MDAnalysis code that builds the backbone (N, CA, C; Angstrom):
import MDAnalysis as mda
import numpy as np

u = mda.Universe.empty(198, n_residues=66, atom_resindex=np.repeat(np.arange(66), 3), trajectory=True)
u.add_TopologyAttr("name", ["N", "CA", "C"] * 66)
u.add_TopologyAttr("resid", np.arange(1, 67))
u.add_TopologyAttr("resname", ["UNK", "UNK", "UNK", "UNK", "UNK", "UNK", "UNK", "UNK", "UNK", "UNK", "UNK", "UNK", "UNK", "UNK", "UNK", "UNK", "UNK", "UNK", "UNK", "UNK", "UNK", "UNK", "UNK", "UNK", "UNK", "UNK", "UNK", "UNK", "UNK", "UNK", "UNK", "UNK", "UNK", "UNK", "UNK", "UNK", "UNK", "UNK", "UNK", "UNK", "UNK", "UNK", "UNK", "UNK", "UNK", "UNK", "UNK", "UNK", "UNK", "UNK", "UNK", "UNK", "UNK", "UNK", "UNK", "UNK", "UNK", "UNK", "UNK", "UNK", "UNK", "UNK", "UNK", "UNK", "UNK", "UNK"])
u.atoms.positions = np.array([
    [30.415, 13.683, 16.473],
    [30.217, 12.414, 16.033],
    [29.848, 11.491, 17.272],
    [29.167, 10.405, 16.985],
    [28.797, 9.529, 18.094],
    [29.866, 8.487, 18.462],
    [30.132, 8.285, 19.814],
    [31.066, 7.306, 20.120],
    [30.505, 5.913, 20.167],
    [31.287, 4.993, 20.517],
    [30.823, 3.534, 20.630],
    [29.622, 3.313, 21.655],
    [29.874, 3.997, 22.893],
    [28.900, 3.804, 23.771],
    [27.538, 4.470, 23.475],
    [27.587, 5.626, 22.849],
    [26.351, 6.224, 22.383],
    [25.591, 5.538, 21.385],
    [26.411, 4.796, 20.502],
    [25.822, 4.004, 19.493],
    [25.053, 2.693, 20.056],
    [25.659, 2.126, 21.058],
    [25.283, 0.985, 21.709],
    [23.921, 1.235, 22.336],
    [23.879, 2.451, 23.086],
    [22.655, 2.854, 23.813],
    [21.572, 3.115, 22.852],
    [21.879, 3.802, 21.797],
    [20.869, 4.123, 20.726],
    [20.337, 2.761, 20.074],
    [21.197, 1.835, 19.855],
    [20.805, 0.511, 19.331],
    [19.871, -0.185, 20.262],
    [20.206, -0.146, 21.573],
    [19.445, -0.742, 22.621],
    [17.933, -0.132, 22.629],
    [17.944, 1.219, 22.570],
    [16.612, 1.842, 22.623],
    [15.789, 1.508, 21.362],
    [16.472, 1.470, 20.238],
    [15.831, 1.084, 19.013],
    [15.176, -0.341, 19.034],
    [16.026, -1.278, 19.668],
    [15.741, -2.569, 19.824],
    [14.468, -2.734, 20.726],
    [14.432, -1.982, 21.872],
    [13.226, -2.093, 22.766],
    [12.077, -1.468, 22.038],
    [12.280, -0.403, 21.392],
    [10.958, 0.321, 20.686],
    [10.329, -0.501, 19.648],
    [11.292, -1.173, 18.717],
    [10.617, -1.746, 17.602],
    [10.664, -3.249, 17.620],
    [11.512, -3.771, 18.400],
    [11.627, -5.263, 18.775],
    [12.481, -5.861, 17.602],
    [12.940, -7.100, 17.856],
    [13.843, -7.762, 17.066],
    [13.342, -8.132, 15.730],
    [11.939, -8.418, 15.602],
    [11.381, -8.857, 14.389],
    [11.265, -7.587, 13.329],
    [11.010, -6.449, 13.877],
    [10.928, -5.316, 12.919],
    [12.225, -4.688, 12.581],
    [13.243, -5.003, 13.294],
    [14.589, -4.294, 13.089],
    [15.128, -4.557, 11.571],
    [15.161, -5.695, 11.058],
    [15.536, -5.835, 9.592],
    [14.781, -5.044, 8.656],
    [13.427, -5.045, 8.801],
    [12.526, -4.253, 7.975],
    [12.855, -2.753, 8.050],
    [13.055, -2.353, 9.298],
    [13.451, -0.866, 9.502],
    [14.756, -0.530, 8.760],
    [15.782, -1.358, 9.030],
    [17.146, -1.156, 8.420],
    [16.898, -1.124, 6.900],
    [16.156, -2.027, 6.340],
    [15.969, -2.122, 4.860],
    [15.455, -0.851, 4.326],
    [14.412, -0.354, 5.154],
    [13.793, 0.912, 4.644],
    [14.693, 2.139, 4.681],
    [15.459, 2.137, 5.770],
    [16.362, 3.179, 5.870],
    [17.394, 3.124, 4.814],
    [17.999, 1.929, 4.464],
    [18.896, 1.836, 3.463],
    [18.294, 2.149, 2.002],
    [17.166, 1.919, 1.742],
    [16.505, 2.394, 0.573],
    [16.230, 3.849, 0.434],
    [15.905, 4.391, 1.558],
    [15.855, 5.871, 1.645],
    [17.159, 6.559, 1.357],
    [18.232, 6.142, 1.972],
    [19.513, 6.640, 1.783],
    [19.945, 6.595, 0.212],
    [19.783, 5.308, -0.304],
    [20.147, 5.099, -1.617],
    [19.352, 6.006, -2.577],
    [18.032, 6.202, -2.319],
    [17.243, 7.090, -3.250],
    [17.854, 8.602, -2.961],
    [18.091, 8.917, -1.806],
    [18.579, 10.233, -1.586],
    [19.858, 10.524, -2.359],
    [20.855, 9.492, -2.256],
    [22.040, 9.620, -3.051],
    [21.844, 9.753, -4.495],
    [20.977, 8.948, -5.037],
    [20.757, 8.922, -6.476],
    [20.128, 10.330, -6.868],
    [19.287, 10.772, -6.067],
    [18.569, 12.139, -6.359],
    [19.688, 13.272, -6.385],
    [20.616, 13.220, -5.380],
    [21.696, 14.167, -5.340],
    [22.557, 14.068, -6.682],
    [22.919, 12.916, -7.091],
    [23.821, 12.717, -8.189],
    [23.128, 13.066, -9.461],
    [21.799, 12.918, -9.526],
    [21.035, 13.372, -10.712],
    [20.991, 14.810, -10.753],
    [20.822, 15.423, -9.687],
    [20.796, 16.960, -9.650],
    [22.109, 17.639, -10.026],
    [23.303, 16.938, -9.699],
    [24.563, 17.426, -10.042],
    [24.774, 17.185, -11.530],
    [24.351, 16.007, -12.044],
    [24.478, 15.764, -13.458],
    [23.701, 16.701, -14.353],
    [22.487, 17.056, -13.925],
    [21.581, 17.954, -14.725],
    [21.892, 19.396, -14.614],
    [22.682, 19.827, -13.683],
    [22.906, 21.188, -13.338],
    [23.583, 21.904, -14.535],
    [24.664, 21.573, -15.199],
    [25.240, 22.152, -16.293],
    [24.184, 22.255, -17.451],
    [23.383, 21.184, -17.636],
    [22.341, 21.164, -18.863],
    [21.354, 22.260, -18.541],
    [20.907, 22.321, -17.339],
    [19.851, 23.394, -16.945],
    [20.426, 24.762, -17.207],
    [21.610, 25.032, -16.765],
    [22.236, 26.315, -16.846],
    [22.421, 26.630, -18.310],
    [22.820, 25.732, -19.256],
    [23.010, 25.910, -20.614],
    [21.709, 26.306, -21.221],
    [20.544, 25.633, -20.857],
    [19.238, 25.758, -21.437],
    [18.804, 27.211, -20.939],
    [19.041, 27.694, -19.848],
    [18.633, 29.017, -19.238],
    [19.369, 30.034, -20.025],
    [20.667, 29.918, -20.169],
    [21.496, 30.716, -21.080],
    [20.906, 30.877, -22.423],
    [20.503, 29.773, -23.076],
    [20.114, 29.833, -24.441],
    [18.725, 30.675, -24.457],
    [17.768, 30.319, -23.461],
    [16.460, 31.118, -23.453],
    [16.791, 32.600, -23.319],
    [17.738, 32.949, -22.485],
    [17.954, 34.349, -22.209],
    [18.527, 35.078, -23.450],
    [19.351, 34.359, -24.110],
    [20.087, 34.908, -25.409],
    [18.790, 35.119, -26.457],
    [17.941, 34.091, -26.483],
    [16.835, 34.217, -27.492],
    [15.916, 35.350, -27.183],
    [15.568, 35.612, -25.866],
    [14.801, 36.777, -25.533],
    [15.402, 38.078, -25.736],
    [16.725, 38.162, -25.653],
    [17.428, 39.561, -26.000],
    [17.406, 39.668, -27.471],
    [17.570, 38.637, -28.252],
    [17.596, 38.819, -29.716],
    [16.207, 39.275, -30.244],
    [15.133, 38.702, -29.615],
    [13.804, 38.976, -30.167],
    [13.181, 40.161, -29.426],
    [13.610, 40.577, -28.394],
    [13.036, 41.721, -27.625],
    [13.754, 42.876, -27.590],
])
């Protein structure tokens, strides 16, 4: 994990590269990306049992007809 010194150096580098005016826009974009990623993960976890049940149902139907 990063320590305090490393974070400060990283923040200084980002500030120099992007400038103070672009920093809030950049942080907002990163925040939206993280939120989207987390919601995608939770949707995948919620749908997993449903997908498994559907696949089991299809497999059972194929065995009965075939």
